[in-house]
Backbone of each chain as ProteinMPNN parsed JSONL, in Angstrom:
{"seq_chain_A": "MVRIFFYGPLADIMGRERAVSMSAETTVRQMMESLCGEDAEFKAAISLMRVQFAVNDVIGPADAPVKDGDEIAVLPPFSGG", "coords_chain_A": {"N_chain_A": [[79.457, 154.212, 177.541], [78.367, 151.741, 179.474], [75.383, 149.239, 180.925], [74.454, 148.215, 183.36], [72.91, 145.069, 184.511], [70.878, 144.385, 187.089], [69.846, 141.223, 188.871], [67.135, 139.16, 190.93], [68.062, 138.351, 193.778], [70.752, 139.933, 193.413], [69.604, 142.346, 192.391], [68.434, 143.356, 194.817], [70.419, 144.289, 196.379], [72.106, 145.787, 194.419], [70.473, 147.601, 193.467], [68.195, 147.651, 189.979], [69.492, 148.273, 188.057], [73.075, 149.767, 186.683], [74.855, 152.13, 185.214], [77.824, 152.551, 183.753], [80.881, 154.287, 182.692], [83.189, 154.035, 180.012], [86.683, 153.577, 178.54], [87.798, 151.983, 177.114], [87.406, 148.917, 175.384], [86.745, 146.276, 177.427], [86.457, 143.297, 179.789], [83.347, 141.374, 180.763], [85.092, 140.154, 183.348], [86.579, 141.798, 183.973], [84.803, 143.975, 184.47], [83.701, 143.515, 186.66], [85.0, 143.068, 188.501], [85.965, 145.48, 189.417], [83.321, 146.688, 190.073], [83.218, 145.24, 192.366], [85.542, 146.074, 193.913], [84.735, 148.516, 193.955], [82.292, 147.583, 195.856], [81.446, 146.348, 198.644], [79.526, 144.78, 199.933], [78.279, 143.865, 197.171], [80.298, 142.218, 196.733], [80.631, 140.571, 198.429], [78.379, 139.288, 197.737], [78.7, 137.936, 195.284], [80.619, 136.586, 195.898], [79.688, 134.498, 196.938], [78.073, 133.148, 195.665], [77.16, 130.904, 192.205], [77.338, 132.993, 189.762], [76.223, 133.969, 186.79], [76.911, 135.305, 183.559], [75.361, 137.782, 180.975], [75.774, 139.013, 177.669], [74.311, 141.841, 176.305], [71.89, 140.265, 175.953], [72.689, 137.442, 175.467], [73.998, 134.557, 177.002], [77.028, 134.186, 178.707], [81.026, 133.387, 178.803], [82.604, 134.998, 181.456], [85.135, 136.066, 181.143], [84.372, 137.439, 178.169], [84.021, 139.945, 176.001], [83.548, 143.368, 176.279], [82.046, 146.16, 175.227], [81.803, 150.063, 174.214], [78.381, 150.745, 174.596], [77.474, 148.256, 175.354], [75.286, 145.655, 176.884], [75.471, 144.374, 179.958], [74.417, 141.379, 181.841], [74.012, 140.676, 185.163], [73.457, 137.312, 186.743], [71.799, 135.916, 189.3], [71.878, 132.565, 190.401], [70.2, 130.704, 188.969], [66.308, 130.103, 190.294], [63.808, 128.985, 189.499], [60.263, 128.887, 188.838]], "CA_chain_A": [[78.472, 153.634, 178.524], [77.721, 150.419, 179.769], [74.654, 149.528, 181.252], [74.972, 146.297, 184.121], [71.362, 145.091, 184.67], [70.913, 143.45, 188.432], [68.387, 140.385, 189.093], [67.115, 138.503, 192.361], [69.193, 139.086, 195.392], [71.506, 141.155, 193.693], [68.651, 143.924, 192.366], [68.119, 143.886, 196.282], [72.275, 144.889, 196.556], [72.54, 147.417, 193.927], [69.635, 148.571, 192.102], [67.981, 147.16, 189.087], [70.609, 148.913, 186.604], [73.767, 150.865, 187.207], [75.449, 152.617, 184.027], [79.236, 152.354, 183.94], [81.449, 154.82, 181.264], [84.047, 153.009, 179.811], [86.932, 154.591, 177.874], [88.327, 151.257, 176.341], [86.988, 147.456, 175.443], [87.107, 144.838, 178.423], [85.863, 141.9, 179.711], [82.33, 141.272, 181.955], [85.36, 139.669, 184.432], [87.22, 143.296, 184.671], [83.858, 145.112, 184.942], [83.131, 143.023, 187.8], [86.175, 143.019, 189.282], [86.054, 147.066, 189.437], [82.678, 146.641, 190.708], [83.387, 144.702, 193.752], [86.163, 147.571, 194.038], [83.554, 149.497, 194.63], [81.03, 147.844, 196.493], [81.845, 145.442, 199.418], [78.288, 143.609, 200.071], [78.043, 143.154, 195.875], [81.927, 141.541, 196.588], [80.236, 139.42, 199.507], [77.479, 138.399, 197.601], [78.747, 137.055, 194.577], [81.575, 135.308, 196.457], [78.827, 133.002, 197.758], [76.773, 132.353, 194.422], [77.486, 130.736, 190.751], [76.638, 134.031, 189.048], [76.425, 133.86, 185.45], [76.448, 136.279, 183.116], [75.288, 138.083, 179.705], [76.603, 140.668, 177.123], [73.514, 141.98, 175.2], [70.951, 139.278, 176.507], [73.534, 136.102, 175.783], [74.587, 134.125, 178.29], [78.672, 133.59, 177.724], [81.727, 133.421, 179.586], [83.524, 136.038, 182.252], [86.126, 136.999, 179.728], [83.317, 138.473, 177.306], [84.681, 141.189, 175.578], [82.393, 144.138, 176.876], [82.418, 147.474, 174.811], [80.671, 151.241, 174.81], [77.123, 150.249, 174.466], [76.981, 146.514, 175.612], [74.509, 145.311, 178.188], [75.594, 143.389, 180.457], [73.235, 140.998, 183.371], [74.176, 139.929, 185.782], [72.375, 136.453, 186.491], [72.329, 134.741, 190.052], [71.575, 131.265, 190.337], [68.3, 130.153, 188.584], [65.422, 129.53, 191.219], [63.012, 128.552, 189.165], [59.261, 129.713, 189.02]], "C_chain_A": [[78.035, 152.301, 178.293], [77.008, 150.03, 180.973], [74.541, 147.876, 181.847], [73.094, 146.4, 184.758], [71.931, 144.032, 186.368], [69.829, 142.386, 188.548], [68.487, 139.724, 190.38], [67.461, 139.201, 193.153], [69.772, 140.213, 194.652], [70.809, 142.75, 193.444], [68.364, 144.247, 193.947], [69.358, 145.024, 196.621], [72.278, 146.327, 195.571], [71.855, 147.83, 192.857], [69.158, 147.768, 191.27], [69.519, 147.398, 187.52], [71.195, 149.687, 187.138], [74.557, 151.64, 185.843], [77.048, 153.049, 184.476], [79.788, 153.016, 182.658], [82.532, 154.216, 181.335], [84.878, 153.514, 178.747], [88.013, 153.107, 176.605], [87.567, 149.532, 176.474], [87.995, 146.952, 176.317], [86.793, 143.674, 178.698], [84.607, 141.964, 180.682], [83.582, 141.175, 183.372], [85.713, 141.142, 184.874], [86.156, 144.027, 185.288], [83.716, 144.919, 186.832], [83.534, 143.294, 188.855], [86.093, 145.245, 190.19], [84.592, 147.4, 190.598], [82.52, 146.057, 192.011], [84.39, 145.893, 194.407], [85.607, 148.476, 195.231], [82.557, 149.257, 195.639], [81.05, 146.41, 197.304], [80.502, 144.438, 199.573], [78.611, 143.591, 198.634], [78.896, 141.384, 195.821], [81.479, 140.455, 197.21], [79.502, 138.493, 199.231], [77.576, 137.65, 196.323], [79.598, 136.413, 194.552], [80.753, 134.264, 196.378], [77.769, 132.361, 196.893], [77.575, 132.117, 193.351], [76.55, 131.902, 190.074], [76.902, 133.627, 187.416], [76.154, 135.375, 184.991], [76.341, 136.541, 181.374], [75.964, 138.847, 178.815], [75.061, 140.546, 175.567], [72.184, 140.613, 175.224], [71.185, 137.857, 176.202], [74.592, 135.799, 176.739], [75.81, 133.526, 177.681], [79.421, 133.719, 179.089], [81.961, 134.684, 180.166], [84.136, 136.644, 181.772], [85.719, 137.493, 178.693], [83.607, 139.713, 176.847], [83.462, 142.072, 175.778], [83.0, 145.588, 176.165], [81.624, 148.441, 174.984], [79.131, 150.431, 174.01], [76.262, 149.127, 174.88], [75.786, 146.718, 176.599], [74.746, 144.483, 179.048], [74.025, 142.992, 182.007], [74.299, 139.894, 183.353], [73.285, 139.18, 186.674], [72.853, 136.067, 188.049], [72.04, 133.362, 189.979], [70.082, 130.988, 189.866], [67.247, 129.571, 189.838], [64.396, 128.882, 191.03], [61.737, 129.269, 189.335], [58.557, 128.962, 189.806]], "O_chain_A": [[77.506, 151.818, 177.292], [77.553, 150.258, 182.053], [74.535, 146.806, 181.239], [72.393, 147.312, 185.198], [72.913, 143.327, 186.601], [68.721, 142.829, 188.247], [69.561, 139.626, 190.973], [67.285, 140.408, 193.318], [69.49, 141.36, 194.999], [71.14, 143.835, 193.923], [68.076, 145.403, 194.256], [69.257, 146.195, 196.988], [72.409, 147.504, 195.905], [72.23, 148.248, 191.762], [69.606, 146.662, 191.572], [70.065, 146.82, 186.58], [70.663, 150.434, 187.96], [75.198, 150.597, 185.719], [77.317, 153.78, 185.429], [79.393, 152.573, 181.579], [82.995, 153.818, 182.405], [84.218, 153.984, 177.82], [88.684, 153.367, 175.605], [87.257, 149.06, 177.568], [89.226, 146.979, 176.3], [86.836, 142.864, 177.772], [84.834, 142.753, 181.599], [83.337, 141.857, 184.366], [85.265, 141.646, 185.904], [86.304, 144.628, 186.351], [83.662, 145.699, 187.783], [82.959, 143.641, 189.887], [86.198, 145.765, 191.301], [84.667, 148.087, 191.617], [81.609, 146.468, 192.73], [83.982, 146.564, 195.355], [85.774, 148.867, 196.386], [81.983, 150.157, 196.252], [80.706, 145.394, 196.7], [80.652, 143.258, 199.258], [79.736, 143.091, 198.655], [78.62, 140.266, 195.386], [81.782, 139.353, 196.752], [79.467, 137.371, 199.737], [76.731, 136.783, 196.102], [79.799, 135.629, 193.624], [81.047, 133.211, 195.812], [76.942, 131.484, 197.14], [78.598, 132.789, 193.223], [75.338, 131.797, 189.884], [77.874, 132.956, 187.071], [75.557, 136.287, 185.563], [76.954, 135.845, 180.564], [76.917, 139.448, 179.309], [74.857, 139.829, 174.588], [71.744, 140.233, 174.139], [70.327, 137.017, 176.472], [75.589, 136.402, 177.136], [75.901, 132.771, 176.713], [78.899, 134.013, 180.164], [81.567, 135.633, 179.487], [83.953, 137.861, 181.776], [86.567, 138.1, 178.04], [83.302, 140.631, 177.609], [82.366, 141.599, 175.477], [84.105, 146.059, 176.433], [80.669, 148.236, 175.734], [79.095, 149.705, 173.016], [75.043, 148.959, 174.854], [75.423, 147.819, 177.014], [74.011, 143.507, 178.893], [73.239, 143.671, 182.669], [74.911, 139.076, 182.665], [72.454, 139.785, 187.352], [74.057, 135.893, 188.239], [71.984, 133.165, 188.765], [69.046, 131.117, 190.52], [67.547, 128.464, 190.285], [63.871, 128.221, 191.926], [61.849, 130.323, 189.961], [57.478, 129.364, 190.242]]}, "seq_chain_B": "MIILAPDPINPAALAAEFNKSLGDAGAIATFTGLVRREGEKQVEALFIDHAPAITQSEISRAVSEAQNRWPLIRTKIVHRIGRVAVGDPVAFVATSAMHRRAAFEACDFLMDYLKTDAPFWKKQIGRTGDEWIEPRAADYTDRDRWR", "coords_chain_B": {"N_chain_B": [[53.77, 129.367, 172.135], [54.746, 131.884, 174.425], [54.18, 133.505, 177.404], [54.998, 135.934, 179.654], [54.419, 137.475, 182.039], [52.865, 140.103, 184.487], [50.154, 140.136, 185.126], [46.993, 138.595, 186.041], [46.606, 135.177, 185.91], [44.277, 133.241, 184.393], [43.0, 129.951, 184.662], [40.989, 128.172, 183.4], [39.901, 130.153, 181.212], [42.59, 129.979, 179.674], [43.172, 127.501, 178.572], [40.883, 127.183, 177.48], [41.036, 128.991, 175.314], [43.326, 127.79, 174.239], [41.964, 125.055, 173.515], [41.026, 125.333, 171.129], [42.101, 125.708, 168.965], [42.835, 122.843, 167.52], [43.818, 120.744, 165.433], [45.601, 118.188, 164.449], [45.315, 117.071, 167.103], [45.122, 114.152, 169.451], [45.15, 114.795, 172.405], [45.155, 116.71, 175.174], [47.566, 117.924, 177.514], [47.035, 119.912, 180.682], [48.11, 122.017, 183.157], [48.268, 123.904, 185.67], [50.035, 125.975, 188.072], [49.827, 126.553, 191.49], [50.744, 129.729, 193.59], [51.81, 128.575, 196.673], [50.834, 127.797, 200.099], [53.083, 128.366, 202.938], [53.226, 127.163, 205.501], [54.377, 127.175, 208.232], [56.204, 129.615, 207.421], [54.343, 131.457, 207.066], [53.796, 132.435, 204.874], [53.023, 135.001, 202.485], [52.943, 135.687, 199.365], [54.236, 135.335, 196.543], [57.494, 136.788, 194.894], [58.168, 137.076, 191.465], [61.008, 137.567, 189.931], [62.712, 138.347, 186.804], [64.856, 138.182, 183.777], [63.578, 139.874, 181.819], [64.082, 139.323, 178.19], [66.235, 137.289, 177.963], [64.6, 135.377, 180.035], [62.989, 134.728, 178.294], [64.367, 133.3, 175.962], [65.713, 131.764, 177.174], [63.757, 129.757, 177.736], [62.068, 129.317, 175.314], [64.102, 127.928, 174.478], [63.712, 125.244, 175.941], [60.787, 124.479, 175.31], [61.845, 123.959, 172.848], [63.626, 121.677, 172.818], [61.328, 120.347, 173.96], [59.839, 119.602, 172.132], [61.678, 118.632, 170.488], [61.51, 116.317, 171.256], [59.145, 114.848, 171.923], [56.61, 114.321, 169.87], [54.898, 117.228, 169.609], [51.855, 118.798, 169.102], [50.538, 121.643, 169.636], [52.702, 123.883, 171.955], [51.645, 125.976, 175.152], [52.772, 128.231, 177.454], [52.462, 130.334, 180.32], [53.208, 132.239, 182.315], [53.516, 134.272, 185.532], [54.913, 137.251, 186.695], [56.601, 139.311, 189.076], [54.805, 140.56, 191.993], [52.853, 137.412, 193.226], [50.201, 136.516, 194.776], [49.552, 134.192, 197.485], [47.739, 131.104, 196.775], [47.199, 131.438, 194.062], [47.424, 130.837, 190.952], [50.359, 130.784, 189.584], [51.745, 129.699, 187.291], [50.948, 128.267, 183.925], [50.705, 125.481, 181.92], [50.244, 124.182, 178.58], [49.734, 121.505, 176.856], [49.835, 119.452, 173.612], [49.48, 116.879, 171.444], [48.854, 114.057, 169.091], [48.875, 111.665, 170.7], [48.472, 110.534, 173.57], [50.513, 109.836, 175.635], [52.49, 111.56, 174.799], [51.632, 114.396, 175.186], [51.145, 114.17, 177.761], [53.739, 114.002, 179.186], [55.488, 115.849, 177.833], [54.22, 118.322, 178.926], [54.739, 117.742, 181.406], [57.861, 117.963, 181.812], [57.978, 120.119, 180.379], [57.42, 121.803, 182.961], [58.963, 120.721, 185.073], [61.174, 121.558, 183.972], [60.476, 124.407, 184.321], [60.532, 124.735, 186.891], [62.911, 124.477, 187.795], [65.249, 125.402, 186.275], [64.852, 127.43, 184.788], [64.978, 131.121, 184.043], [64.018, 132.6, 186.46], [63.819, 134.245, 189.409], [63.315, 134.245, 193.207], [61.177, 135.271, 195.487], [60.001, 134.896, 198.734], [57.642, 136.08, 200.166], [56.492, 137.004, 203.503], [55.069, 137.248, 206.912], [56.721, 137.203, 208.315], [58.947, 138.519, 207.532], [60.975, 138.024, 204.475], [62.377, 136.563, 201.42], [64.886, 135.344, 199.523], [64.497, 132.381, 197.697], [64.98, 128.688, 196.922], [65.17, 126.26, 194.591], [63.431, 122.861, 195.727], [65.029, 119.843, 197.212], [63.354, 117.838, 195.683], [62.212, 119.177, 193.594], [64.271, 119.408, 191.98], [65.256, 116.535, 191.553], [62.988, 115.789, 190.452], [63.608, 117.082, 187.648], [65.132, 115.783, 186.863], [64.889, 113.242, 186.43], [64.641, 113.538, 183.525], [67.054, 113.255, 182.313]], "CA_chain_B": [[53.543, 130.384, 172.65], [55.271, 131.683, 175.921], [53.6, 134.802, 177.791], [55.536, 136.103, 180.832], [53.552, 138.913, 182.438], [52.07, 140.648, 185.629], [48.809, 139.665, 185.096], [46.305, 137.288, 186.886], [46.528, 134.1, 185.158], [42.645, 132.457, 184.383], [43.456, 128.701, 183.81], [39.743, 128.196, 182.419], [39.933, 130.618, 180.075], [43.897, 129.652, 178.885], [42.558, 126.059, 178.747], [39.51, 127.426, 176.227], [41.951, 128.762, 174.199], [44.004, 126.906, 173.955], [41.212, 124.331, 172.752], [40.291, 126.2, 170.076], [43.048, 124.907, 167.209], [42.983, 121.164, 168.42], [44.605, 120.107, 164.351], [45.006, 116.953, 164.685], [45.664, 116.257, 168.353], [44.159, 113.406, 170.235], [44.998, 114.42, 173.58], [45.479, 117.809, 175.534], [47.631, 118.415, 179.009], [47.529, 121.22, 181.23], [48.839, 121.983, 184.777], [48.219, 124.859, 186.398], [50.895, 125.918, 189.463], [49.502, 127.67, 192.888], [51.657, 129.599, 195.034], [51.498, 127.44, 198.465], [50.918, 128.886, 201.848], [54.217, 127.565, 203.795], [52.331, 127.401, 207.15], [55.786, 127.976, 209.224], [56.644, 130.576, 207.209], [53.345, 132.362, 207.144], [53.948, 133.585, 203.369], [52.042, 135.755, 201.67], [53.016, 135.967, 198.253], [55.832, 135.733, 195.968], [58.069, 137.821, 194.253], [59.211, 136.403, 190.611], [61.913, 138.774, 189.241], [62.899, 137.876, 185.609], [65.496, 139.209, 183.061], [62.846, 139.291, 180.18], [65.048, 138.505, 177.184], [67.225, 136.336, 178.393], [63.853, 134.202, 179.959], [61.839, 134.899, 177.203], [65.059, 132.802, 174.928], [65.916, 130.316, 177.558], [62.472, 129.091, 178.311], [62.314, 129.098, 174.455], [64.989, 126.715, 174.065], [63.531, 124.354, 176.41], [60.059, 124.253, 174.4], [62.23, 123.553, 171.333], [63.754, 120.655, 173.574], [60.289, 119.338, 174.161], [59.229, 119.214, 170.198], [62.393, 117.642, 170.065], [62.038, 115.055, 172.567], [57.742, 114.11, 171.671], [55.932, 114.866, 168.628], [53.718, 118.006, 169.777], [51.1, 119.858, 167.696], [50.958, 122.899, 170.275], [52.821, 123.923, 173.561], [51.3, 127.321, 175.294], [53.412, 128.372, 178.377], [52.018, 131.249, 180.903], [54.167, 132.95, 184.217], [53.223, 135.474, 186.318], [56.056, 137.857, 187.198], [56.252, 140.273, 190.011], [54.093, 139.597, 193.265], [51.3, 136.643, 193.309], [49.153, 135.837, 196.364], [49.287, 132.875, 198.111], [46.856, 130.371, 196.473], [46.45, 132.318, 193.077], [48.047, 130.383, 189.497], [51.604, 131.336, 189.399], [52.049, 128.95, 185.54], [50.04, 127.483, 183.062], [51.493, 124.845, 180.62], [49.668, 123.264, 178.013], [50.266, 120.698, 175.051], [48.723, 119.497, 172.482], [49.559, 115.778, 170.739], [48.397, 112.903, 168.693], [48.536, 110.342, 171.89], [48.101, 111.435, 175.26], [51.825, 110.149, 176.407], [53.174, 112.81, 174.343], [51.142, 115.747, 176.173], [51.242, 114.282, 179.417], [55.342, 113.801, 179.465], [56.142, 117.077, 177.468], [53.605, 118.672, 179.983], [55.383, 117.726, 182.9], [59.339, 117.923, 181.461], [58.47, 121.804, 181.048], [57.101, 122.111, 184.15], [60.008, 120.348, 185.779], [62.174, 122.998, 183.909], [60.1, 126.004, 184.938], [60.514, 124.722, 188.44], [64.563, 124.734, 188.353], [66.167, 125.893, 185.317], [64.591, 128.646, 184.419], [65.604, 132.276, 184.595], [63.338, 133.206, 187.349], [64.263, 134.393, 190.933], [61.581, 133.787, 193.255], [60.875, 135.491, 196.842], [58.593, 134.174, 200.032], [56.769, 137.272, 200.873], [55.967, 136.677, 204.766], [54.888, 137.884, 207.802], [58.556, 136.852, 209.213], [59.943, 138.34, 206.64], [60.946, 137.961, 203.078], [63.437, 135.682, 201.566], [64.569, 134.768, 198.218], [64.196, 131.141, 197.559], [66.085, 127.791, 195.643], [64.311, 124.895, 194.102], [63.649, 122.15, 196.894], [65.881, 118.512, 196.43], [62.435, 116.923, 195.241], [62.202, 120.041, 192.174], [66.052, 118.36, 191.274], [64.81, 114.957, 191.192], [61.975, 115.648, 189.417], [64.009, 117.239, 186.597], [66.588, 114.792, 186.815], [63.949, 112.418, 185.659], [64.386, 113.756, 181.608], [68.522, 113.804, 181.449]], "C_chain_B": [[53.911, 130.559, 174.348], [54.884, 133.097, 176.103], [54.401, 135.137, 179.264], [54.858, 137.583, 181.386], [52.691, 139.245, 183.845], [50.716, 140.337, 185.891], [48.194, 138.82, 185.306], [46.144, 136.358, 185.94], [44.974, 133.277, 185.263], [42.616, 130.925, 183.766], [42.264, 128.369, 182.608], [39.852, 128.777, 181.59], [41.368, 130.559, 178.681], [43.408, 128.712, 178.271], [41.626, 126.207, 177.414], [40.329, 127.907, 175.41], [42.396, 128.084, 173.656], [43.456, 125.634, 172.867], [40.867, 124.455, 171.539], [41.175, 125.519, 168.721], [43.386, 123.481, 167.912], [44.04, 120.587, 166.888], [44.262, 119.003, 165.014], [45.508, 115.891, 165.938], [44.089, 115.19, 168.572], [44.389, 113.635, 171.392], [45.835, 115.897, 174.184], [45.935, 117.735, 177.225], [47.456, 119.41, 179.143], [47.628, 121.137, 182.8], [48.632, 123.696, 185.018], [48.907, 125.031, 188.211], [50.127, 127.402, 190.189], [50.729, 127.901, 193.604], [50.989, 129.09, 196.449], [51.758, 128.037, 199.181], [51.53, 128.085, 202.379], [54.076, 128.043, 205.159], [53.359, 128.457, 208.034], [56.104, 128.889, 208.843], [55.727, 131.928, 207.078], [53.246, 133.441, 205.921], [52.796, 133.729, 202.936], [51.611, 135.519, 200.517], [54.586, 135.856, 197.856], [55.874, 136.557, 195.183], [58.454, 137.375, 193.251], [59.883, 137.849, 190.128], [62.561, 137.917, 187.891], [64.091, 138.944, 184.942], [64.686, 139.048, 181.721], [63.51, 139.072, 179.283], [65.451, 137.44, 177.28], [65.956, 134.845, 179.028], [63.235, 134.226, 179.141], [62.693, 133.285, 176.347], [65.464, 131.486, 175.479], [64.837, 129.556, 177.702], [61.677, 128.542, 176.125], [63.041, 127.739, 174.041], [64.299, 125.072, 174.64], [61.79, 123.838, 175.655], [60.841, 123.6, 172.908], [62.76, 121.718, 171.616], [63.248, 119.672, 173.49], [60.06, 118.799, 172.692], [60.888, 118.373, 170.189], [62.59, 116.173, 170.111], [60.203, 114.084, 171.99], [56.885, 114.904, 170.327], [54.329, 115.905, 169.252], [53.345, 118.594, 168.934], [51.454, 121.364, 168.519], [51.344, 122.767, 171.973], [51.688, 125.751, 173.497], [51.947, 127.435, 177.235], [53.115, 129.96, 179.22], [52.388, 131.481, 182.56], [54.079, 133.914, 184.387], [54.884, 135.323, 186.387], [55.57, 138.831, 188.172], [55.25, 139.953, 191.111], [52.957, 138.619, 192.6], [51.426, 136.157, 194.709], [49.613, 134.727, 196.407], [47.987, 132.231, 197.632], [46.485, 130.872, 194.78], [47.535, 131.55, 192.055], [49.052, 131.313, 189.508], [52.294, 130.929, 187.347], [50.809, 128.442, 185.378], [50.745, 126.745, 182.237], [50.592, 123.974, 180.196], [50.165, 122.836, 176.703], [49.493, 119.891, 174.951], [49.794, 118.051, 172.031], [48.478, 114.909, 170.074], [47.9, 111.77, 169.94], [48.78, 111.351, 173.179], [49.606, 111.165, 176.238], [52.858, 111.537, 176.037], [53.183, 114.074, 174.984], [51.457, 115.578, 177.356], [53.168, 114.507, 180.019], [55.85, 115.413, 179.605], [55.387, 118.115, 178.66], [54.742, 118.775, 181.436], [56.879, 117.611, 182.962], [59.145, 119.775, 181.313], [58.014, 122.385, 182.367], [58.258, 122.079, 185.358], [61.214, 121.275, 185.389], [61.88, 124.426, 184.547], [60.475, 126.328, 186.17], [62.037, 125.063, 189.22], [65.329, 125.565, 187.954], [65.569, 126.888, 184.9], [64.758, 129.842, 184.906], [64.837, 133.319, 185.561], [64.231, 133.478, 189.042], [63.502, 134.906, 191.763], [62.044, 134.349, 195.317], [60.141, 135.408, 197.654], [58.733, 135.477, 200.257], [56.367, 137.119, 202.33], [55.553, 137.378, 205.784], [56.123, 138.401, 209.173], [59.553, 137.455, 208.51], [60.466, 138.179, 205.121], [62.274, 137.527, 202.836], [63.799, 134.852, 200.421], [64.889, 133.169, 198.398], [64.779, 130.284, 196.735], [64.91, 126.89, 195.485], [64.446, 124.206, 195.593], [64.422, 120.777, 195.995], [65.015, 117.977, 195.439], [62.115, 117.561, 193.622], [63.741, 119.249, 191.062], [65.522, 117.161, 190.768], [63.968, 114.558, 190.45], [62.164, 115.883, 187.891], [64.919, 116.369, 186.202], [66.098, 113.549, 185.774], [64.198, 111.795, 184.089], [65.542, 113.718, 181.214], [68.737, 112.337, 181.641]], "O_chain_B": [[53.578, 129.802, 175.259], [55.133, 133.912, 175.215], [54.23, 134.212, 180.057], [55.045, 138.663, 180.825], [51.808, 138.443, 184.146], [50.293, 140.33, 187.047], [48.655, 137.809, 184.776], [45.455, 136.719, 184.986], [44.675, 132.738, 186.329], [42.278, 130.699, 182.604], [42.434, 128.31, 181.39], [39.979, 128.03, 180.619], [41.34, 130.856, 177.487], [43.088, 129.035, 177.127], [41.68, 125.42, 176.468], [40.487, 127.132, 174.467], [42.01, 127.653, 172.57], [44.038, 125.251, 171.852], [40.362, 123.512, 170.929], [40.721, 124.953, 167.727], [44.223, 123.303, 168.797], [45.066, 119.99, 167.215], [43.318, 118.717, 165.751], [45.868, 114.714, 165.95], [42.907, 115.244, 168.233], [43.905, 112.714, 172.049], [46.951, 116.185, 173.753], [45.098, 117.558, 178.11], [47.555, 120.19, 178.195], [47.21, 120.2, 183.48], [49.048, 124.507, 184.19], [48.483, 124.473, 189.224], [49.935, 128.558, 189.812], [51.522, 127.089, 194.08], [49.903, 129.283, 196.995], [52.711, 128.815, 199.209], [51.008, 126.982, 202.535], [54.606, 128.979, 205.756], [53.329, 129.643, 208.362], [56.515, 129.59, 209.767], [56.139, 133.086, 207.006], [52.872, 134.612, 205.871], [51.816, 132.984, 202.926], [50.446, 135.221, 200.254], [55.636, 136.114, 198.444], [54.914, 137.137, 194.674], [59.546, 136.894, 193.556], [59.319, 138.936, 190.012], [62.888, 136.75, 188.11], [64.292, 140.097, 185.325], [64.999, 138.32, 180.779], [63.849, 137.926, 179.577], [64.973, 136.53, 176.603], [66.148, 133.669, 178.716], [62.512, 133.237, 179.26], [61.993, 132.301, 176.11], [65.59, 130.436, 174.849], [65.141, 128.369, 177.82], [60.955, 127.573, 175.893], [62.585, 126.773, 173.43], [64.351, 124.028, 173.991], [61.705, 122.619, 175.505], [60.282, 122.857, 172.101], [62.425, 120.767, 170.909], [63.693, 118.559, 173.209], [60.143, 117.625, 172.332], [60.85, 117.257, 169.669], [63.255, 115.307, 169.542], [60.179, 112.878, 171.743], [56.76, 116.117, 170.163], [53.163, 115.516, 169.314], [54.042, 119.011, 168.009], [52.382, 122.097, 168.178], [50.824, 122.104, 172.87], [51.235, 126.395, 172.551], [51.477, 126.697, 178.1], [53.653, 130.885, 178.612], [51.933, 131.004, 183.6], [54.48, 134.731, 183.559], [55.699, 134.406, 186.287], [54.394, 139.194, 188.204], [54.84, 138.795, 191.022], [52.278, 138.964, 191.633], [52.292, 135.658, 195.429], [50.104, 134.198, 195.409], [46.987, 132.798, 198.073], [45.362, 130.574, 194.374], [48.692, 131.703, 192.448], [48.808, 132.519, 189.453], [52.948, 131.601, 186.55], [49.901, 128.215, 186.178], [51.611, 127.403, 181.659], [50.085, 123.122, 180.926], [50.748, 123.442, 175.804], [48.631, 119.513, 175.745], [50.978, 118.215, 172.325], [47.307, 115.005, 170.444], [46.807, 111.209, 170.023], [49.146, 112.494, 173.456], [49.916, 111.859, 177.206], [53.629, 112.211, 176.719], [54.165, 114.746, 175.3], [51.951, 116.449, 178.072], [53.584, 115.059, 181.037], [56.299, 116.051, 180.557], [56.208, 118.736, 179.335], [55.253, 119.669, 182.111], [57.341, 117.2, 184.027], [59.866, 120.586, 181.894], [58.36, 123.521, 182.691], [58.475, 122.919, 186.232], [62.054, 121.687, 186.189], [62.633, 125.255, 185.059], [60.71, 127.439, 186.646], [62.353, 125.525, 190.316], [66.005, 126.343, 188.628], [66.495, 127.434, 184.301], [64.736, 129.942, 186.132], [64.963, 134.542, 185.504], [65.134, 132.79, 189.516], [62.896, 135.931, 191.451], [62.9, 133.894, 196.076], [59.15, 136.061, 197.328], [59.815, 136.002, 200.519], [55.149, 137.115, 202.147], [55.707, 138.565, 205.496], [56.314, 139.173, 210.113], [60.747, 137.187, 208.64], [59.403, 138.501, 204.591], [63.22, 137.819, 203.567], [63.213, 133.787, 200.223], [65.594, 132.842, 199.352], [65.215, 130.791, 195.701], [63.898, 126.86, 196.184], [65.193, 124.632, 196.475], [64.47, 120.605, 194.777], [65.519, 117.609, 194.378], [61.854, 116.845, 192.655], [63.934, 118.819, 189.925], [65.4, 116.914, 189.568], [63.904, 113.48, 189.858], [61.478, 115.366, 187.01], [65.405, 116.372, 185.071], [66.64, 113.081, 184.772], [64.117, 110.682, 183.571], [65.726, 113.999, 180.029], [69.765, 111.803, 181.225]]}, "name": "protein", "num_of_chains": 2, "seq": "MVRIFFYGPLADIMGRERAVSMSAETTVRQMMESLCGEDAEFKAAISLMRVQFAVNDVIGPADAPVKDGDEIAVLPPFSGGMIILAPDPINPAALAAEFNKSLGDAGAIATFTGLVRREGEKQVEALFIDHAPAITQSEISRAVSEAQNRWPLIRTKIVHRIGRVAVGDPVAFVATSAMHRRAAFEACDFLMDYLKTDAPFWKKQIGRTGDEWIEPRAADYTDRDRWR"}
């Protein structure tokens, strides 16, 4: 199981967290493509923003590997406080 | 020290605590940011979202950069998360150094960072609706002074 966390405007669309089961190692990009295939609103939202990703709280590239038990954060552009 | 919490900010109490451990400091700079009343939008509050571990570590990196750029003795950042009403403090930054220029500039630098590049997401809650907002052009201009 991989837990995916959404923040800011994306949390309004997706909720804070979703759990996705996985059978083989994949990448953040592939997981996002899968989510986009399931949710048109999410696909539309992230196509309009420069989203960053973190795996286990470390910001990294979209082609970062993801394995069972990992946590992914989907980070819209930061707006500052 | 970095504190990200939903609790109300009491700038006077935070400043008093900060001032207890002066060490060799000859200067203390503090800044308190309040939630502005945006008249046209009839804003009642801000909602601040954050990714706890990521936001904490990214702000820590900014503090380290400030410590590399200026000879600081102490820093303290307190930032509200969740709903913050208009007029309430949303951020408190304190820096201490042997001389005033370092304390002033580091405090300014950290506030500019918090206003633009810190991993927060900010929604204006108003009578006419809610809206996720981005930094103003002036905020980016302020930040770019340090590049």
